[in-house]
C-alpha positions as CSV (number, residue, x, y, z in Angstrom):
1,M,-93.0,40.6,-78.9
2,K,-91.4,38.7,-76.1
3,N,-89.5,41.7,-74.8
4,K,-92.7,43.7,-74.9
5,A,-94.6,41.0,-73.0
6,V,-91.8,40.9,-70.4
7,K,-91.9,44.6,-70.0
8,I,-95.7,44.6,-69.5
9,L,-95.5,41.8,-67.0
10,A,-92.7,43.6,-65.1
11,I,-94.6,46.9,-65.0
12,S,-97.8,45.1,-63.9
13,L,-95.8,43.4,-61.1
14,V,-94.3,46.7,-59.9
15,L,-97.7,48.4,-59.9
16,L,-99.2,45.5,-58.1
17,L,-96.6,45.5,-55.3
18,F,-96.7,49.2,-55.1
19,G,-100.5,49.2,-54.8
20,V,-100.3,46.5,-52.1
21,F,-97.9,48.5,-49.9
22,V,-99.9,51.7,-50.4
23,F,-103.1,49.8,-49.4
24,L,-101.3,48.5,-46.3
25,F,-100.0,52.0,-45.5
26,V,-103.5,53.5,-45.7
27,N,-104.9,50.6,-43.6
28,C,-102.2,51.4,-40.9
29,V,-103.2,55.1,-40.9
30,I,-106.9,54.1,-40.4
31,S,-106.0,51.7,-37.7
32,Y,-103.8,54.3,-36.0
33,N,-106.8,56.7,-35.9
34,G,-109.0,53.9,-34.6
35,Y,-106.9,53.7,-31.4
36,D,-107.5,57.3,-30.6
37,L,-109.8,56.2,-27.8
38,D,-111.4,57.7,-24.7
39,Y,-113.2,56.1,-21.8
40,D,-116.5,57.1,-23.4
41,D,-115.7,55.0,-26.4
42,L,-115.4,51.8,-24.3
43,K,-117.6,49.5,-22.3
44,Y,-117.2,49.3,-18.6
45,E,-118.0,46.5,-16.1
46,Q,-116.9,45.2,-12.7
47,P,-116.7,41.5,-13.2
48,T,-115.3,38.8,-10.9
49,F,-111.8,37.6,-11.7
50,K,-111.6,33.8,-12.2
51,S,-108.2,33.0,-13.8
52,Y,-105.9,33.8,-16.7
53,I,-103.8,31.9,-19.2
54,N,-100.8,33.2,-21.1
55,I,-100.8,31.8,-24.6
56,D,-97.4,31.4,-26.2
57,A,-97.7,30.7,-29.9
58,G,-94.0,31.1,-30.9
59,R,-93.7,34.7,-32.1
60,S,-97.1,35.7,-30.7
61,Y,-97.9,36.0,-27.1
62,W,-101.2,37.1,-25.4
63,Y,-103.4,36.6,-22.4
64,E,-106.8,35.1,-21.9
65,I,-108.6,36.6,-18.9
66,Y,-111.5,34.5,-17.5
67,F,-114.4,36.1,-15.5
68,E,-117.1,34.4,-13.5
69,E,-119.9,36.1,-15.4
70,Y,-118.6,35.1,-18.9
71,E,-118.1,31.7,-20.5
72,K,-115.6,32.9,-23.1
73,P,-112.4,34.7,-22.0
74,F,-111.5,38.3,-22.7
75,Q,-108.2,38.9,-24.6
76,I,-105.2,41.1,-24.0
77,D,-103.7,40.8,-27.5
78,S,-100.1,40.3,-28.6
79,I,-99.4,44.0,-28.9
80,S,-101.2,45.1,-25.7
81,Q,-99.5,42.4,-23.6
82,K,-96.3,44.5,-23.6
83,A,-98.1,47.0,-21.4
84,V,-99.3,44.4,-18.8
85,D,-97.9,44.7,-15.3
86,K,-97.1,41.0,-15.0
87,E,-96.4,41.1,-11.2
88,S,-99.8,42.6,-10.5
89,L,-101.5,40.1,-12.7
90,K,-99.8,37.2,-10.8
91,E,-101.1,38.6,-7.5
92,M,-104.7,38.5,-8.6
93,N,-106.8,36.0,-6.8
94,P,-110.0,34.2,-7.9
95,G,-113.1,36.1,-6.6
96,D,-111.4,39.5,-6.9
97,V,-113.7,42.2,-8.3
98,V,-112.0,44.1,-11.0
99,K,-112.7,47.3,-13.1
100,V,-112.5,46.6,-16.8
101,Y,-112.8,48.9,-19.8
102,Y,-113.1,46.8,-23.0
103,R,-114.1,46.9,-26.6
104,D,-115.4,44.5,-29.2
105,N,-112.8,42.2,-30.6
106,S,-112.5,41.4,-34.4
107,S,-111.1,38.0,-33.6
108,K,-113.4,34.9,-34.1
109,K,-112.1,33.3,-30.9
110,Y,-112.6,36.3,-28.6
111,D,-115.6,38.5,-28.3
112,F,-114.0,41.3,-26.2
113,E,-110.6,42.9,-25.9
114,I,-109.4,44.5,-22.7
115,C,-108.1,48.1,-22.9
116,E,-107.8,48.8,-19.1
117,M,-108.0,46.5,-16.1
118,Q,-107.7,47.4,-12.4
119,G,-107.8,45.1,-9.5
120,G,-106.9,44.8,-5.8
121,A,-103.3,44.3,-6.8
122,G,-103.1,47.5,-8.8
123,V,-103.4,48.5,-12.4
124,I,-102.9,45.5,-14.6
125,I,-103.0,47.4,-17.9
126,S,-103.8,51.1,-18.4
127,L,-105.7,52.7,-21.3
128,S,-102.9,55.1,-22.0
129,D,-100.4,52.2,-22.4
130,Y,-102.8,50.3,-24.5
131,I,-103.2,53.2,-26.9
132,K,-99.4,53.9,-26.9
133,Y,-98.3,50.4,-27.8
134,N,-101.0,49.9,-30.4
135,Q,-100.4,53.2,-32.1
136,N,-96.6,52.7,-32.1
137,N,-97.3,49.4,-33.8
138,Q,-99.3,51.1,-36.5
139,I,-96.5,53.8,-36.9
140,L,-94.0,50.9,-37.4
141,G,-96.3,49.5,-40.1
142,M,-96.6,52.8,-41.9
143,I,-92.8,53.2,-41.9
144,L,-92.2,49.7,-43.2
145,C,-95.0,50.0,-45.9
146,A,-93.6,53.3,-47.1
147,F,-90.1,51.8,-47.1
148,F,-91.1,48.8,-49.2
149,A,-93.2,51.0,-51.6
150,F,-90.2,53.3,-52.1
151,G,-87.9,50.3,-52.5
152,V,-90.2,48.8,-55.2
153,L,-90.1,52.1,-57.2
154,F,-86.3,52.5,-56.7
155,C,-85.6,49.0,-57.9
156,A,-87.9,49.5,-60.9
157,W,-86.0,52.7,-61.7
158,T,-82.5,51.5,-61.2
159,Y,-82.6,47.9,-62.6
160,P,-83.0,48.9,-66.3
161,R,-80.1,51.3,-65.9
162,S,-77.9,48.8,-64.2
163,T,-78.3,46.3,-67.0
164,K,-76.8,48.8,-69.5
165,S,-73.2,49.6,-69.4
166,P,-72.6,53.3,-68.8
167,I,-69.6,53.1,-71.1
168,T,-71.9,52.3,-74.1
169,K,-73.8,55.5,-74.0
170,K,-75.1,57.0,-77.2
171,K,-72.7,59.6,-78.5
172,S,-73.6,62.8,-80.3
173,K,-72.7,63.4,-83.9
174,K,-70.0,65.8,-83.0
175,S,-68.4,63.5,-80.5
176,K,-68.6,60.6,-83.1
177,K,-66.6,62.7,-85.6
178,K,-64.1,63.7,-83.0
179,S,-63.7,60.1,-81.8
180,K,-63.1,58.9,-85.3
181,K,-60.2,61.3,-85.7
182,T,-58.6,60.5,-82.4
183,K,-59.5,56.8,-82.1
184,K,-56.2,55.5,-83.3
185,K,-54.1,57.8,-81.2
186,Y,-56.2,57.2,-78.1
187,N,-56.2,53.4,-78.5
188,Q,-52.4,53.4,-78.8
189,A,-51.9,55.6,-75.8
190,S,-54.5,53.8,-73.8
191,I,-53.0,50.4,-74.5
192,Q,-49.5,51.6,-73.5
193,Y,-50.9,53.3,-70.3
194,H,-52.9,50.2,-69.3
195,K,-49.9,48.0,-69.8
196,Q,-47.8,50.2,-67.6
197,K,-50.6,50.5,-64.9
198,S,-51.3,46.8,-64.8
199,S,-47.7,46.1,-64.2
200,T,-47.8,48.2,-61.1
201,L,-50.4,45.9,-59.5
202,P,-49.4,42.4,-58.6
203,D,-51.8,39.5,-59.3
204,K,-52.3,39.0,-55.5
205,T,-53.3,42.7,-55.1
206,N,-55.8,42.4,-58.0
207,A,-57.3,39.3,-56.4
208,G,-57.6,41.0,-53.1
209,I,-59.3,44.0,-54.6
210,I,-61.8,41.8,-56.5
211,A,-62.5,39.7,-53.3
212,L,-63.1,42.9,-51.3
213,A,-65.4,44.2,-54.1
214,Y,-67.5,40.9,-53.9
215,F,-67.7,41.3,-50.1
216,H,-68.8,44.9,-50.6
217,R,-71.5,43.8,-53.0
218,Y,-72.7,40.5,-51.4
219,G,-70.7,39.5,-48.4
220,W,-71.9,42.2,-46.0
221,I,-75.5,41.0,-46.6
222,A,-74.5,37.5,-45.4
223,V,-72.8,39.0,-42.3
224,M,-75.9,41.1,-41.6
225,F,-78.2,38.1,-41.6
226,A,-75.7,36.1,-39.5
227,L,-75.6,38.8,-36.9
228,T,-79.4,39.0,-37.0
229,F,-79.6,35.3,-36.3
230,I,-77.0,35.4,-33.5
231,L,-78.0,38.6,-31.7
232,R,-81.7,38.4,-32.3
233,K,-81.9,42.2,-32.8
234,V,-83.3,42.5,-36.3
235,F,-83.9,46.2,-36.7
236,Y,-80.8,47.3,-34.8
237,V,-78.5,45.0,-36.8
238,W,-80.1,46.1,-40.1
239,S,-79.9,49.8,-39.2
240,I,-76.2,49.7,-38.2
241,S,-75.3,47.5,-41.2
242,M,-77.1,49.7,-43.8
243,I,-75.7,53.0,-42.3
244,V,-72.1,51.5,-42.3
245,Y,-72.6,50.2,-45.9
246,A,-73.8,53.7,-47.0
247,A,-70.8,55.4,-45.4
248,W,-68.4,52.7,-46.8
249,T,-69.8,53.1,-50.3
250,F,-69.9,56.9,-50.4
251,I,-66.4,57.4,-48.7
252,G,-65.0,54.8,-51.0
253,Y,-66.3,56.6,-54.0
254,K,-65.0,60.0,-52.9
255,L,-61.6,58.6,-51.9
256,R,-61.4,56.5,-55.1
257,W,-61.0,53.1,-53.6
258,R,-60.5,50.5,-56.3
259,H,-62.7,47.8,-54.8
260,I,-65.7,50.3,-54.8
261,F,-65.1,50.9,-58.5
262,C,-65.0,47.1,-59.1
263,S,-68.2,46.7,-57.1
264,Y,-70.0,49.2,-59.3
265,Q,-68.6,47.3,-62.3
266,N,-70.1,44.1,-61.0
267,A,-73.5,45.9,-60.6
268,Y,-73.2,47.0,-64.2
269,H,-72.5,43.4,-65.3
270,I,-69.0,44.3,-66.5
271,K,-65.9,42.3,-65.9
272,M,-64.0,43.8,-62.9
273,T,-60.7,45.5,-63.9
274,P,-58.8,46.7,-60.8
275,E,-55.8,47.5,-63.0
276,R,-57.9,49.9,-65.1
277,I,-59.9,52.4,-63.2
278,D,-62.2,54.9,-64.9
279,W,-64.4,56.7,-62.4
280,D,-66.1,58.7,-65.1
281,S,-67.9,55.5,-66.1
282,I,-69.8,55.5,-62.8
283,E,-73.1,57.2,-63.1
284,K,-73.6,60.1,-60.6
285,H,-77.1,58.9,-59.7
286,D,-75.6,55.6,-58.6
287,A,-72.6,57.1,-56.8
288,Y,-74.8,59.3,-54.7
289,G,-78.2,57.6,-54.9
290,V,-77.1,54.1,-53.7
291,P,-75.5,55.4,-50.4
292,L,-78.4,57.7,-49.9
293,L,-80.9,54.9,-50.3
294,F,-79.1,52.7,-47.8
295,L,-78.7,55.6,-45.4
296,V,-82.5,56.2,-45.5
297,M,-83.2,52.4,-45.1
298,G,-80.8,52.4,-42.1
299,L,-82.5,55.3,-40.5
300,V,-85.9,53.7,-41.1
301,S,-84.7,50.5,-39.5
302,L,-83.4,52.5,-36.5
303,C,-86.8,54.1,-36.1
304,A,-88.4,50.7,-36.2
305,A,-85.9,49.4,-33.6
306,I,-86.7,52.3,-31.2
307,L,-90.4,51.9,-31.6
308,T,-90.3,48.2,-30.9
């Protein structure tokens, strides 16, 4: 009963997370279409410029633009502010008449959001740039939501498999009969072979292989986050790290590197045996699927880095 309850809870959690990311993906698509604007979709006025304030709230940054005709400021939001010509904005003087295209703002603090603004100093922000930056932000959201939704399904598919040793697969009746006949001979030959093979690898070599296997499985993640903290380039660091990890894993599997085999053993919750290598025990869907997954994630992160 407990196992059944755990399974139901796990399935419910997977479906909930998947549903959330699908909902967010659809919301990004709707928002993307909402930024397909033309001048006819906006309000237009020529108010008198009064002043502006740049609001720095840590990770968010936006502008408040004050006009003589309005008590509350207009907003250039945290996404649109990337398109602002800061030099032209600094050259604006109180009393300058500006041309403003704006739309209603969903924020409680601001009534209106500026989409285009032109003054005597030039174009402060253009409608085309406003649309480009906001739509790119929604594309980034779609990519990340699709990535996380796919990641949830992949984890739900691979985790039950990873908890089972591939060595303990169910054997057919024929294979069981054959294995009974050859069991003694195989065990004797296997023990003799393993003893000979283990003697060819010194203890220091085994320890080095195991250490490298742990680094392959866990250490590179710590390095990735350390580089992210130092370089402050999240998506670029993630993309390079994941692509390198995918290449490392796949090449290591094809070239039969011992530490890659041990890394898979650790993923299967099996004691690492660098002195005894059996590549047939590694599932093909893991050998090819894991590098492919990290390659896709790396490419997604690279797209996110380019868009931002």
